[in-house]
N, CA, C and O atoms as a Tripos MOL2 file, in Angstrom:
@<TRIPOS>MOLECULE
protein
  296   295    74     0     0
PROTEIN
NO_CHARGES

@<TRIPOS>ATOM
      1 N         -20.1110   14.3710  -92.1800 N.3       1 MET1
      2 CA        -19.8460   15.1880  -91.0130 C.3       1 MET1
      3 C         -20.1100   14.3940  -89.7470 C.2       1 MET1
      4 O         -19.2950   14.4300  -88.8250 O.2       1 MET1
      5 N         -21.2130   13.6840  -89.6740 N.am      2 SER2
      6 CA        -21.5370   12.9750  -88.4420 C.3       2 SER2
      7 C         -20.5580   11.8280  -88.1830 C.2       2 SER2
      8 O         -20.3110   11.4780  -87.0290 O.2       2 SER2
      9 N         -20.0010   11.2430  -89.2380 N.am      3 THR3
     10 CA        -19.0280   10.1630  -89.0500 C.3       3 THR3
     11 C         -17.7730   10.6930  -88.3650 C.2       3 THR3
     12 O         -17.2500   10.0550  -87.4510 O.2       3 THR3
     13 N         -17.2910   11.8400  -88.7940 N.am      4 GLY4
     14 CA        -16.1120   12.4340  -88.1680 C.3       4 GLY4
     15 C         -16.3600   12.8250  -86.7240 C.2       4 GLY4
     16 O         -15.5020   12.6360  -85.8610 O.2       4 GLY4
     17 N         -17.5360   13.3700  -86.4680 N.am      5 LEU5
     18 CA        -17.8820   13.7290  -85.0900 C.3       5 LEU5
     19 C         -17.9430   12.4960  -84.2020 C.2       5 LEU5
     20 O         -17.4370   12.5050  -83.0800 O.2       5 LEU5
     21 N         -18.5560   11.4480  -84.7010 N.am      6 THR6
     22 CA        -18.6980   10.2200  -83.9230 C.3       6 THR6
     23 C         -17.3390    9.5920  -83.6520 C.2       6 THR6
     24 O         -17.0220    9.2650  -82.5090 O.2       6 THR6
     25 N         -16.5400    9.4230  -84.6900 N.am      7 PHE7
     26 CA        -15.2330    8.7930  -84.5170 C.3       7 PHE7
     27 C         -14.3300    9.6320  -83.6250 C.2       7 PHE7
     28 O         -13.6350    9.0940  -82.7630 O.2       7 PHE7
     29 N         -14.3340   10.9340  -83.8230 N.am      8 GLY8
     30 CA        -13.4750   11.8070  -83.0230 C.3       8 GLY8
     31 C         -13.8300   11.8050  -81.5470 C.2       8 GLY8
     32 O         -12.9460   11.7260  -80.6940 O.2       8 GLY8
     33 N         -15.1060   11.8900  -81.2420 N.am      9 THR9
     34 CA        -15.5050   11.9090  -79.8350 C.3       9 THR9
     35 C         -15.3080   10.5530  -79.1740 C.2       9 THR9
     36 O         -14.9080   10.4900  -78.0120 O.2       9 THR9
     37 N         -15.5790    9.4750  -79.8850 N.am     10 ILE10
     38 CA        -15.3610    8.1460  -79.3130 C.3      10 ILE10
     39 C         -13.8770    7.8930  -79.1000 C.2      10 ILE10
     40 O         -13.4890    7.3180  -78.0830 O.2      10 ILE10
     41 N         -13.0460    8.3120  -80.0400 N.am     11 SER11
     42 CA        -11.6000    8.1410  -79.8850 C.3      11 SER11
     43 C         -11.0740    8.9270  -78.6970 C.2      11 SER11
     44 O         -10.2510    8.4270  -77.9300 O.2      11 SER11
     45 N         -11.5470   10.1550  -78.5440 N.am     12 ALA12
     46 CA        -11.1110   10.9710  -77.4140 C.3      12 ALA12
     47 C         -11.5840   10.3650  -76.0950 C.2      12 ALA12
     48 O         -10.8360   10.3480  -75.1180 O.2      12 ALA12
     49 N         -12.7990    9.8750  -76.0630 N.am     13 LEU13
     50 CA        -13.3140    9.2390  -74.8590 C.3      13 LEU13
     51 C         -12.5400    7.9630  -74.5260 C.2      13 LEU13
     52 O         -12.2950    7.6770  -73.3550 O.2      13 LEU13
     53 N         -12.1590    7.2050  -75.5360 N.am     14 PHE14
     54 CA        -11.3480    6.0110  -75.3160 C.3      14 PHE14
     55 C         -10.0090    6.3950  -74.6830 C.2      14 PHE14
     56 O          -9.5640    5.7710  -73.7190 O.2      14 PHE14
     57 N          -9.3780    7.4230  -75.2350 N.am     15 GLY15
     58 CA         -8.1020    7.8770  -74.6800 C.3      15 GLY15
     59 C          -8.2410    8.3500  -73.2490 C.2      15 GLY15
     60 O          -7.3670    8.0820  -72.4240 O.2      15 GLY15
     61 N          -9.3240    9.0490  -72.9370 N.am     16 LEU16
     62 CA         -9.5470    9.5330  -71.5720 C.3      16 LEU16
     63 C          -9.7960    8.3770  -70.6160 C.2      16 LEU16
     64 O          -9.2180    8.3280  -69.5310 O.2      16 LEU16
     65 N         -10.6500    7.4520  -71.0150 N.am     17 SER17
     66 CA        -11.0070    6.3600  -70.1100 C.3      17 SER17
     67 C          -9.8660    5.3660  -69.8910 C.2      17 SER17
     68 O          -9.8650    4.6450  -68.8930 O.2      17 SER17
     69 N          -8.8950    5.3160  -70.8070 N.am     18 HIS18
     70 CA         -7.7630    4.4100  -70.6570 C.3      18 HIS18
     71 C          -6.5010    5.1170  -70.1540 C.2      18 HIS18
     72 O          -5.4210    4.5260  -70.1350 O.2      18 HIS18
     73 N          -6.6380    6.3510  -69.7580 N.am     19 GLY19
     74 CA         -5.5150    7.0750  -69.1710 C.3      19 GLY19
     75 C          -4.4680    7.5460  -70.1630 C.2      19 GLY19
     76 O          -3.3640    7.9140  -69.7630 O.2      19 GLY19
     77 N          -4.7900    7.5420  -71.4480 N.am     20 ILE20
     78 CA         -3.8340    7.9850  -72.4610 C.3      20 ILE20
     79 C          -3.7500    9.5050  -72.4850 C.2      20 ILE20
     80 O          -2.6730   10.0690  -72.6770 O.2      20 ILE20
     81 N          -4.8760   10.1620  -72.2920 N.am     21 ILE21
     82 CA         -4.9260   11.6230  -72.2270 C.3      21 ILE21
     83 C          -5.6250   12.0270  -70.9400 C.2      21 ILE21
     84 O          -6.3510   11.2340  -70.3410 O.2      21 ILE21
     85 N          -5.3990   13.2760  -70.5170 N.am     22 ASP22
     86 CA         -6.0660   13.7630  -69.3050 C.3      22 ASP22
     87 C          -7.3070   14.5840  -69.6830 C.2      22 ASP22
     88 O          -7.6300   14.7310  -70.8610 O.2      22 ASP22
     89 N          -7.9920   15.1120  -68.6690 N.am     23 GLN23
     90 CA         -9.2540   15.8210  -68.8860 C.3      23 GLN23
     91 C          -9.0830   17.0630  -69.7590 C.2      23 GLN23
     92 O          -9.9360   17.3470  -70.5990 O.2      23 GLN23
     93 N          -7.9950   17.8010  -69.5710 N.am     24 ALA24
     94 CA         -7.7640   19.0030  -70.3640 C.3      24 ALA24
     95 C          -7.5500   18.6490  -71.8410 C.2      24 ALA24
     96 O          -8.1040   19.3020  -72.7250 O.2      24 ALA24
     97 N          -6.7470   17.6140  -72.1010 N.am     25 GLN25
     98 CA         -6.5200   17.1930  -73.4790 C.3      25 GLN25
     99 C          -7.8140   16.6950  -74.1190 C.2      25 GLN25
    100 O          -8.0710   16.9470  -75.2960 O.2      25 GLN25
    101 N          -8.6160   15.9910  -73.3420 N.am     26 TYR26
    102 CA         -9.9110   15.5160  -73.8360 C.3      26 TYR26
    103 C         -10.7930   16.6930  -74.2460 C.2      26 TYR26
    104 O         -11.4290   16.6620  -75.3000 O.2      26 TYR26
    105 N         -10.8270   17.7200  -73.4170 N.am     27 SER27
    106 CA        -11.6500   18.9000  -73.7210 C.3      27 SER27
    107 C         -11.1860   19.5740  -75.0030 C.2      27 SER27
    108 O         -12.0060   19.9590  -75.8370 O.2      27 SER27
    109 N          -9.8650   19.7180  -75.1640 N.am     28 TYR28
    110 CA         -9.3350   20.3320  -76.3820 C.3      28 TYR28
    111 C          -9.6340   19.4760  -77.6100 C.2      28 TYR28
    112 O          -9.9820   20.0020  -78.6670 O.2      28 TYR28
    113 N          -9.5010   18.1690  -77.4720 N.am     29 LEU29
    114 CA         -9.7820   17.2880  -78.6030 C.3      29 LEU29
    115 C         -11.2460   17.3500  -79.0280 C.2      29 LEU29
    116 O         -11.5420   17.4290  -80.2200 O.2      29 LEU29
    117 N         -12.1530   17.3140  -78.0710 N.am     30 VAL30
    118 CA        -13.5750   17.3760  -78.4060 C.3      30 VAL30
    119 C         -13.9180   18.7260  -79.0390 C.2      30 VAL30
    120 O         -14.6960   18.7870  -79.9910 O.2      30 VAL30
    121 N         -13.3450   19.7990  -78.5150 N.am     31 ALA31
    122 CA        -13.5740   21.1180  -79.1140 C.3      31 ALA31
    123 C         -13.0480   21.1670  -80.5450 C.2      31 ALA31
    124 O         -13.6950   21.7330  -81.4250 O.2      31 ALA31
    125 N         -11.8810   20.5770  -80.7810 N.am     32 ALA32
    126 CA        -11.3140   20.5570  -82.1330 C.3      32 ALA32
    127 C         -12.1640   19.7150  -83.0810 C.2      32 ALA32
    128 O         -12.3590   20.0870  -84.2380 O.2      32 ALA32
    129 N         -12.6660   18.5910  -82.5960 N.am     33 VAL33
    130 CA        -13.5150   17.7260  -83.4280 C.3      33 VAL33
    131 C         -14.7970   18.4620  -83.8110 C.2      33 VAL33
    132 O         -15.2100   18.4390  -84.9710 O.2      33 VAL33
    133 N         -15.4140   19.1060  -82.8460 N.am     34 ILE34
    134 CA        -16.6490   19.8390  -83.1380 C.3      34 ILE34
    135 C         -16.3640   21.0140  -84.0690 C.2      34 ILE34
    136 O         -17.1150   21.2600  -85.0130 O.2      34 ILE34
    137 N         -15.2890   21.7320  -83.8040 N.am     35 GLY35
    138 CA        -14.9180   22.8600  -84.6610 C.3      35 GLY35
    139 C         -14.6110   22.4360  -86.0890 C.2      35 GLY35
    140 O         -14.9440   23.1450  -87.0390 O.2      35 GLY35
    141 N         -13.9700   21.2690  -86.2390 N.am     36 SER36
    142 CA        -13.6210   20.8020  -87.5790 C.3      36 SER36
    143 C         -14.8540   20.3720  -88.3690 C.2      36 SER36
    144 O         -14.7730   20.2030  -89.5850 O.2      36 SER36
    145 N         -15.9730   20.1970  -87.7150 N.am     37 ALA37
    146 CA        -17.2120   19.8890  -88.4210 C.3      37 ALA37
    147 C         -18.0620   21.1340  -88.6410 C.2      37 ALA37
    148 O         -18.7030   21.2740  -89.6830 O.2      37 ALA37
    149 N         -18.0700   22.0270  -87.6770 N.am     38 VAL38
    150 CA        -18.9540   23.1890  -87.7370 C.3      38 VAL38
    151 C         -18.4000   24.2920  -88.6330 C.2      38 VAL38
    152 O         -19.1410   24.8570  -89.4370 O.2      38 VAL38
    153 N         -17.1220   24.6060  -88.5110 N.am     39 VAL39
    154 CA        -16.5440   25.7270  -89.2650 C.3      39 VAL39
    155 C         -16.6230   25.5070  -90.7770 C.2      39 VAL39
    156 O         -17.0720   26.4120  -91.4800 O.2      39 VAL39
    157 N         -16.2120   24.3570  -91.3130 N.am     40 PRO40
    158 CA        -16.3530   24.1750  -92.7670 C.3      40 PRO40
    159 C         -17.8080   24.2200  -93.2420 C.2      40 PRO40
    160 O         -18.0850   24.6870  -94.3470 O.2      40 PRO40
    161 N         -18.7300   23.7420  -92.4180 N.am     41 THR41
    162 CA        -20.1360   23.8000  -92.7830 C.3      41 THR41
    163 C         -20.6180   25.2420  -92.8700 C.2      41 THR41
    164 O         -21.3570   25.5980  -93.7880 O.2      41 THR41
    165 N         -20.2050   26.0660  -91.9240 N.am     42 MET42
    166 CA        -20.5900   27.4760  -91.9580 C.3      42 MET42
    167 C         -19.9870   28.1820  -93.1720 C.2      42 MET42
    168 O         -20.6610   28.9810  -93.8220 O.2      42 MET42
    169 N         -18.7360   27.8930  -93.4770 N.am     43 ILE43
    170 CA        -18.0930   28.5000  -94.6460 C.3      43 ILE43
    171 C         -18.8070   28.0730  -95.9260 C.2      43 ILE43
    172 O         -19.0780   28.8990  -96.7970 O.2      43 ILE43
    173 N         -19.1060   26.7870  -96.0340 N.am     44 ALA44
    174 CA        -19.7990   26.2920  -97.2330 C.3      44 ALA44
    175 C         -21.1740   26.9220  -97.3680 C.2      44 ALA44
    176 O         -21.5840   27.2750  -98.4740 O.2      44 ALA44
    177 N         -21.8900   27.0680  -96.2700 N.am     45 ASN45
    178 CA        -23.2150   27.6840  -96.3370 C.3      45 ASN45
    179 C         -23.1310   29.1450  -96.7550 C.2      45 ASN45
    180 O         -24.0340   29.6430  -97.4260 O.2      45 ASN45
    181 N         -22.0740   29.8370  -96.3750 N.am     46 PHE46
    182 CA        -21.9420   31.2440  -96.7440 C.3      46 PHE46
    183 C         -21.5900   31.4020  -98.2220 C.2      46 PHE46
    184 O         -22.2120   32.1990  -98.9240 O.2      46 PHE46
    185 N         -20.6020   30.6530  -98.6950 N.am     47 PHE47
    186 CA        -20.1130   30.8470 -100.0530 C.3      47 PHE47
    187 C         -20.9310   30.1190 -101.1130 C.2      47 PHE47
    188 O         -20.9350   30.5270 -102.2750 O.2      47 PHE47
    189 N         -21.6200   29.0540 -100.7330 N.am     48 PHE48
    190 CA        -22.3290   28.2700 -101.7280 C.3      48 PHE48
    191 C         -23.8400   28.3060 -101.5280 C.2      48 PHE48
    192 O         -24.5380   27.3440 -101.8490 O.2      48 PHE48
    193 N         -24.3340   29.4000 -101.0060 N.am     49 LEU49
    194 CA        -25.7690   29.5830 -100.8270 C.3      49 LEU49
    195 C         -26.4160   29.7280 -102.2050 C.2      49 LEU49
    196 O         -25.9760   30.5580 -103.0000 O.2      49 LEU49
    197 N         -27.4450   28.9430 -102.5020 N.am     50 PRO50
    198 CA        -28.0770   29.0400 -103.8240 C.3      50 PRO50
    199 C         -28.9320   30.3060 -103.9280 C.2      50 PRO50
    200 O         -30.1500   30.2540 -103.7600 O.2      50 PRO50
    201 N         -28.2950   31.4240 -104.2020 N.am     51 ARG51
    202 CA        -28.9750   32.7130 -104.2220 C.3      51 ARG51
    203 C         -30.0590   32.7880 -105.3010 C.2      51 ARG51
    204 O         -31.0200   33.5460 -105.1700 O.2      51 ARG51
    205 N         -29.8990   32.0130 -106.3450 N.am     52 HIS52
    206 CA        -30.9000   32.0390 -107.4160 C.3      52 HIS52
    207 C         -32.2270   31.4230 -106.9700 C.2      52 HIS52
    208 O         -33.2370   31.5980 -107.6500 O.2      52 HIS52
    209 N         -32.2470   30.7190 -105.8650 N.am     53 LEU53
    210 CA        -33.4830   30.1250 -105.3520 C.3      53 LEU53
    211 C         -34.1500   30.9740 -104.2740 C.2      53 LEU53
    212 O         -35.2710   30.6780 -103.8610 O.2      53 LEU53
    213 N         -33.4760   32.0190 -103.8170 N.am     54 LEU54
    214 CA        -34.0310   32.8780 -102.7830 C.3      54 LEU54
    215 C         -35.0780   33.8170 -103.3710 C.2      54 LEU54
    216 O         -34.9050   34.3210 -104.4800 O.2      54 LEU54
    217 N         -36.1590   34.0550 -102.6390 N.am     55 PRO55
    218 CA        -37.1540   35.0130 -103.1360 C.3      55 PRO55
    219 C         -36.6260   36.4460 -102.9940 C.2      55 PRO55
    220 O         -35.7770   36.7260 -102.1470 O.2      55 PRO55
    221 N         -37.1270   37.3130 -103.8080 N.am     56 GLY56
    222 CA        -36.7360   38.7140 -103.6820 C.3      56 GLY56
    223 C         -35.8970   39.1820 -104.8580 C.2      56 GLY56
    224 O         -35.8810   38.5660 -105.9230 O.2      56 GLY56
    225 N         -35.2120   40.2720 -104.6360 N.am     57 ASP57
    226 CA        -34.4390   40.9290 -105.6730 C.3      57 ASP57
    227 C         -33.0740   40.2580 -105.8120 C.2      57 ASP57
    228 O         -32.1850   40.4880 -104.9920 O.2      57 ASP57
    229 N         -32.9050   39.4420 -106.8290 N.am     58 ALA58
    230 CA        -31.6570   38.6990 -107.0290 C.3      58 ALA58
    231 C         -30.4640   39.6170 -107.2870 C.2      58 ALA58
    232 O         -29.4020   39.3700 -106.7160 O.2      58 ALA58
    233 N         -30.5730   40.6720 -108.1210 N.am     59 PRO59
    234 CA        -29.4070   41.5380 -108.3290 C.3      59 PRO59
    235 C         -28.9460   42.2190 -107.0390 C.2      59 PRO59
    236 O         -27.7460   42.3970 -106.8340 O.2      59 PRO59
    237 N         -29.8720   42.5970 -106.1800 N.am     60 ALA60
    238 CA        -29.4880   43.2260 -104.9180 C.3      60 ALA60
    239 C         -28.7670   42.2240 -104.0240 C.2      60 ALA60
    240 O         -27.8180   42.5860 -103.3290 O.2      60 ALA60
    241 N         -29.2040   40.9800 -104.0360 N.am     61 LEU61
    242 CA        -28.5420   39.9500 -103.2510 C.3      61 LEU61
    243 C         -27.1300   39.6950 -103.7700 C.2      61 LEU61
    244 O         -26.2030   39.5140 -102.9800 O.2      61 LEU61
    245 N         -26.9610   39.6800 -105.0850 N.am     62 GLU62
    246 CA        -25.6350   39.4940 -105.6650 C.3      62 GLU62
    247 C         -24.7140   40.6590 -105.3010 C.2      62 GLU62
    248 O         -23.5430   40.4410 -104.9930 O.2      62 GLU62
    249 N         -25.2190   41.8790 -105.3320 N.am     63 ALA63
    250 CA        -24.4180   43.0400 -104.9740 C.3      63 ALA63
    251 C         -23.9900   42.9710 -103.5130 C.2      63 ALA63
    252 O         -22.8560   43.3160 -103.1810 O.2      63 ALA63
    253 N         -24.8780   42.5330 -102.6510 N.am     64 ALA64
    254 CA        -24.5400   42.3870 -101.2390 C.3      64 ALA64
    255 C         -23.4880   41.3130 -101.0420 C.2      64 ALA64
    256 O         -22.5900   41.4750 -100.2150 O.2      64 ALA64
    257 N         -23.5800   40.2220 -101.7830 N.am     65 ALA65
    258 CA        -22.6040   39.1430 -101.6670 C.3      65 ALA65
    259 C         -21.2300   39.6070 -102.1290 C.2      65 ALA65
    260 O         -20.2200   39.2760 -101.5070 O.2      65 ALA65
    261 N         -21.1850   40.3730 -103.2180 N.am     66 VAL66
    262 CA        -19.9140   40.8920 -103.7130 C.3      66 VAL66
    263 C         -19.3100   41.8630 -102.7020 C.2      66 VAL66
    264 O         -18.1000   41.8570 -102.4780 O.2      66 VAL66
    265 N         -20.1490   42.6920 -102.0970 N.am     67 ALA67
    266 CA        -19.6550   43.6300 -101.0990 C.3      67 ALA67
    267 C         -19.0940   42.9070  -99.8710 C.2      67 ALA67
    268 O         -18.0880   43.3330  -99.3040 O.2      67 ALA67
    269 N         -19.7400   41.8210  -99.4630 N.am     68 LEU68
    270 CA        -19.2430   41.0580  -98.3260 C.3      68 LEU68
    271 C         -17.9180   40.3840  -98.6310 C.2      68 LEU68
    272 O         -17.0360   40.3270  -97.7730 O.2      68 LEU68
    273 N         -17.7720   39.8770  -99.8420 N.am     69 GLU69
    274 CA        -16.5330   39.2150 -100.2320 C.3      69 GLU69
    275 C         -15.3850   40.2110 -100.3620 C.2      69 GLU69
    276 O         -14.2320   39.8580 -100.1140 O.2      69 GLU69
    277 N         -15.6860   41.4530 -100.7490 N.am     70 ALA70
    278 CA        -14.6480   42.4610 -100.9040 C.3      70 ALA70
    279 C         -14.0840   42.8960  -99.5670 C.2      70 ALA70
    280 O         -12.9150   43.2710  -99.4780 O.2      70 ALA70
    281 N         -14.9000   42.8490  -98.5300 N.am     71 GLY71
    282 CA        -14.4270   43.2290  -97.2090 C.3      71 GLY71
    283 C         -14.5210   44.7200  -96.9890 C.2      71 GLY71
    284 O         -15.0050   45.4500  -97.8540 O.2      71 GLY71
    285 N         -14.0560   45.1870  -95.8210 N.am     72 PRO72
    286 CA        -14.1280   46.6110  -95.5170 C.3      72 PRO72
    287 C         -13.1560   47.4230  -96.3780 C.2      72 PRO72
    288 O         -12.0800   46.9550  -96.7520 O.2      72 PRO72
    289 N         -13.5670   48.6300  -96.6700 N.am     73 ARG73
    290 CA        -12.7060   49.5120  -97.4590 C.3      73 ARG73
    291 C         -11.7840   50.2910  -96.5360 C.2      73 ARG73
    292 O         -12.1800   50.7300  -95.4560 O.2      73 ARG73
    293 N         -10.5430   50.4520  -96.9870 N.am     74 ALA74
    294 CA         -9.5480   51.1560  -96.1560 C.3      74 ALA74
    295 C          -9.5560   52.6390  -96.4140 C.2      74 ALA74
    296 O          -8.7840   53.3770  -95.8020 O.2      74 ALA74
@<TRIPOS>BOND
     1     1     2 1
     2     2     3 1
     3     3     4 2
     4     3     5 am
     5     5     6 1
     6     6     7 1
     7     7     8 2
     8     7     9 am
     9     9    10 1
    10    10    11 1
    11    11    12 2
    12    11    13 am
    13    13    14 1
    14    14    15 1
    15    15    16 2
    16    15    17 am
    17    17    18 1
    18    18    19 1
    19    19    20 2
    20    19    21 am
    21    21    22 1
    22    22    23 1
    23    23    24 2
    24    23    25 am
    25    25    26 1
    26    26    27 1
    27    27    28 2
    28    27    29 am
    29    29    30 1
    30    30    31 1
    31    31    32 2
    32    31    33 am
    33    33    34 1
    34    34    35 1
    35    35    36 2
    36    35    37 am
    37    37    38 1
    38    38    39 1
    39    39    40 2
    40    39    41 am
    41    41    42 1
    42    42    43 1
    43    43    44 2
    44    43    45 am
    45    45    46 1
    46    46    47 1
    47    47    48 2
    48    47    49 am
    49    49    50 1
    50    50    51 1
    51    51    52 2
    52    51    53 am
    53    53    54 1
    54    54    55 1
    55    55    56 2
    56    55    57 am
    57    57    58 1
    58    58    59 1
    59    59    60 2
    60    59    61 am
    61    61    62 1
    62    62    63 1
    63    63    64 2
    64    63    65 am
    65    65    66 1
    66    66    67 1
    67    67    68 2
    68    67    69 am
    69    69    70 1
    70    70    71 1
    71    71    72 2
    72    71    73 am
    73    73    74 1
    74    74    75 1
    75    75    76 2
    76    75    77 am
    77    77    78 1
    78    78    79 1
    79    79    80 2
    80    79    81 am
    81    81    82 1
    82    82    83 1
    83    83    84 2
    84    83    85 am
    85    85    86 1
    86    86    87 1
    87    87    88 2
    88    87    89 am
    89    89    90 1
    90    90    91 1
    91    91    92 2
    92    91    93 am
    93    93    94 1
    94    94    95 1
    95    95    96 2
    96    95    97 am
    97    97    98 1
    98    98    99 1
    99    99   100 2
   100    99   101 am
   101   101   102 1
   102   102   103 1
   103   103   104 2
   104   103   105 am
   105   105   106 1
   106   106   107 1
   107   107   108 2
   108   107   109 am
   109   109   110 1
   110   110   111 1
   111   111   112 2
   112   111   113 am
   113   113   114 1
   114   114   115 1
   115   115   116 2
   116   115   117 am
   117   117   118 1
   118   118   119 1
   119   119   120 2
   120   119   121 am
   121   121   122 1
   122   122   123 1
   123   123   124 2
   124   123   125 am
   125   125   126 1
   126   126   127 1
   127   127   128 2
   128   127   129 am
   129   129   130 1
   130   130   131 1
   131   131   132 2
   132   131   133 am
   133   133   134 1
   134   134   135 1
   135   135   136 2
   136   135   137 am
   137   137   138 1
   138   138   139 1
   139   139   140 2
   140   139   141 am
   141   141   142 1
   142   142   143 1
   143   143   144 2
   144   143   145 am
   145   145   146 1
   146   146   147 1
   147   147   148 2
   148   147   149 am
   149   149   150 1
   150   150   151 1
   151   151   152 2
   152   151   153 am
   153   153   154 1
   154   154   155 1
   155   155   156 2
   156   155   157 am
   157   157   158 1
   158   158   159 1
   159   159   160 2
   160   159   161 am
   161   161   162 1
   162   162   163 1
   163   163   164 2
   164   163   165 am
   165   165   166 1
   166   166   167 1
   167   167   168 2
   168   167   169 am
   169   169   170 1
   170   170   171 1
   171   171   172 2
   172   171   173 am
   173   173   174 1
   174   174   175 1
   175   175   176 2
   176   175   177 am
   177   177   178 1
   178   178   179 1
   179   179   180 2
   180   179   181 am
   181   181   182 1
   182   182   183 1
   183   183   184 2
   184   183   185 am
   185   185   186 1
   186   186   187 1
   187   187   188 2
   188   187   189 am
   189   189   190 1
   190   190   191 1
   191   191   192 2
   192   191   193 am
   193   193   194 1
   194   194   195 1
   195   195   196 2
   196   195   197 am
   197   197   198 1
   198   198   199 1
   199   199   200 2
   200   199   201 am
   201   201   202 1
   202   202   203 1
   203   203   204 2
   204   203   205 am
   205   205   206 1
   206   206   207 1
   207   207   208 2
   208   207   209 am
   209   209   210 1
   210   210   211 1
   211   211   212 2
   212   211   213 am
   213   213   214 1
   214   214   215 1
   215   215   216 2
   216   215   217 am
   217   217   218 1
   218   218   219 1
   219   219   220 2
   220   219   221 am
   221   221   222 1
   222   222   223 1
   223   223   224 2
   224   223   225 am
   225   225   226 1
   226   226   227 1
   227   227   228 2
   228   227   229 am
   229   229   230 1
   230   230   231 1
   231   231   232 2
   232   231   233 am
   233   233   234 1
   234   234   235 1
   235   235   236 2
   236   235   237 am
   237   237   238 1
   238   238   239 1
   239   239   240 2
   240   239   241 am
   241   241   242 1
   242   242   243 1
   243   243   244 2
   244   243   245 am
   245   245   246 1
   246   246   247 1
   247   247   248 2
   248   247   249 am
   249   249   250 1
   250   250   251 1
   251   251   252 2
   252   251   253 am
   253   253   254 1
   254   254   255 1
   255   255   256 2
   256   255   257 am
   257   257   258 1
   258   258   259 1
   259   259   260 2
   260   259   261 am
   261   261   262 1
   262   262   263 1
   263   263   264 2
   264   263   265 am
   265   265   266 1
   266   266   267 1
   267   267   268 2
   268   267   269 am
   269   269   270 1
   270   270   271 1
   271   271   272 2
   272   271   273 am
   273   273   274 1
   274   274   275 1
   275   275   276 2
   276   275   277 am
   277   277   278 1
   278   278   279 1
   279   279   280 2
   280   279   281 am
   281   281   282 1
   282   282   283 1
   283   283   284 2
   284   283   285 am
   285   285   286 1
   286   286   287 1
   287   287   288 2
   288   287   289 am
   289   289   290 1
   290   290   291 1
   291   291   292 2
   292   291   293 am
   293   293   294 1
   294   294   295 1
   295   295   296 2
@<TRIPOS>SUBSTRUCTURE
     1 MET1         2 RESIDUE 1 A MET
     2 SER2         6 RESIDUE 1 A SER
     3 THR3        10 RESIDUE 1 A THR
     4 GLY4        14 RESIDUE 1 A GLY
     5 LEU5        18 RESIDUE 1 A LEU
     6 THR6        22 RESIDUE 1 A THR
     7 PHE7        26 RESIDUE 1 A PHE
     8 GLY8        30 RESIDUE 1 A GLY
     9 THR9        34 RESIDUE 1 A THR
    10 ILE10       38 RESIDUE 1 A ILE
    11 SER11       42 RESIDUE 1 A SER
    12 ALA12       46 RESIDUE 1 A ALA
    13 LEU13       50 RESIDUE 1 A LEU
    14 PHE14       54 RESIDUE 1 A PHE
    15 GLY15       58 RESIDUE 1 A GLY
    16 LEU16       62 RESIDUE 1 A LEU
    17 SER17       66 RESIDUE 1 A SER
    18 HIS18       70 RESIDUE 1 A HIS
    19 GLY19       74 RESIDUE 1 A GLY
    20 ILE20       78 RESIDUE 1 A ILE
    21 ILE21       82 RESIDUE 1 A ILE
    22 ASP22       86 RESIDUE 1 A ASP
    23 GLN23       90 RESIDUE 1 A GLN
    24 ALA24       94 RESIDUE 1 A ALA
    25 GLN25       98 RESIDUE 1 A GLN
    26 TYR26      102 RESIDUE 1 A TYR
    27 SER27      106 RESIDUE 1 A SER
    28 TYR28      110 RESIDUE 1 A TYR
    29 LEU29      114 RESIDUE 1 A LEU
    30 VAL30      118 RESIDUE 1 A VAL
    31 ALA31      122 RESIDUE 1 A ALA
    32 ALA32      126 RESIDUE 1 A ALA
    33 VAL33      130 RESIDUE 1 A VAL
    34 ILE34      134 RESIDUE 1 A ILE
    35 GLY35      138 RESIDUE 1 A GLY
    36 SER36      142 RESIDUE 1 A SER
    37 ALA37      146 RESIDUE 1 A ALA
    38 VAL38      150 RESIDUE 1 A VAL
    39 VAL39      154 RESIDUE 1 A VAL
    40 PRO40      158 RESIDUE 1 A PRO
    41 THR41      162 RESIDUE 1 A THR
    42 MET42      166 RESIDUE 1 A MET
    43 ILE43      170 RESIDUE 1 A ILE
    44 ALA44      174 RESIDUE 1 A ALA
    45 ASN45      178 RESIDUE 1 A ASN
    46 PHE46      182 RESIDUE 1 A PHE
    47 PHE47      186 RESIDUE 1 A PHE
    48 PHE48      190 RESIDUE 1 A PHE
    49 LEU49      194 RESIDUE 1 A LEU
    50 PRO50      198 RESIDUE 1 A PRO
    51 ARG51      202 RESIDUE 1 A ARG
    52 HIS52      206 RESIDUE 1 A HIS
    53 LEU53      210 RESIDUE 1 A LEU
    54 LEU54      214 RESIDUE 1 A LEU
    55 PRO55      218 RESIDUE 1 A PRO
    56 GLY56      222 RESIDUE 1 A GLY
    57 ASP57      226 RESIDUE 1 A ASP
    58 ALA58      230 RESIDUE 1 A ALA
    59 PRO59      234 RESIDUE 1 A PRO
    60 ALA60      238 RESIDUE 1 A ALA
    61 LEU61      242 RESIDUE 1 A LEU
    62 GLU62      246 RESIDUE 1 A GLU
    63 ALA63      250 RESIDUE 1 A ALA
    64 ALA64      254 RESIDUE 1 A ALA
    65 ALA65      258 RESIDUE 1 A ALA
    66 VAL66      262 RESIDUE 1 A VAL
    67 ALA67      266 RESIDUE 1 A ALA
    68 LEU68      270 RESIDUE 1 A LEU
    69 GLU69      274 RESIDUE 1 A GLU
    70 ALA70      278 RESIDUE 1 A ALA
    71 GLY71      282 RESIDUE 1 A GLY
    72 PRO72      286 RESIDUE 1 A PRO
    73 ARG73      290 RESIDUE 1 A ARG
    74 ALA74      294 RESIDUE 1 A ALA
């Protein structure tokens, strides 16, 4: 993750400092680079949380996870 963040931000800064992109494009690129690192990490933490290592009632935690994955009822 940190390699992608580093390369993406340095590449965007290079483009900005050499006049290849303007300030608005730089802002969008940096936001996209950060988002491309943060969003997959959040998704992975949600779906691949080691629930068997959490203290407390494991069956209740599993039921809550299934309910969250099912989404709202219509």
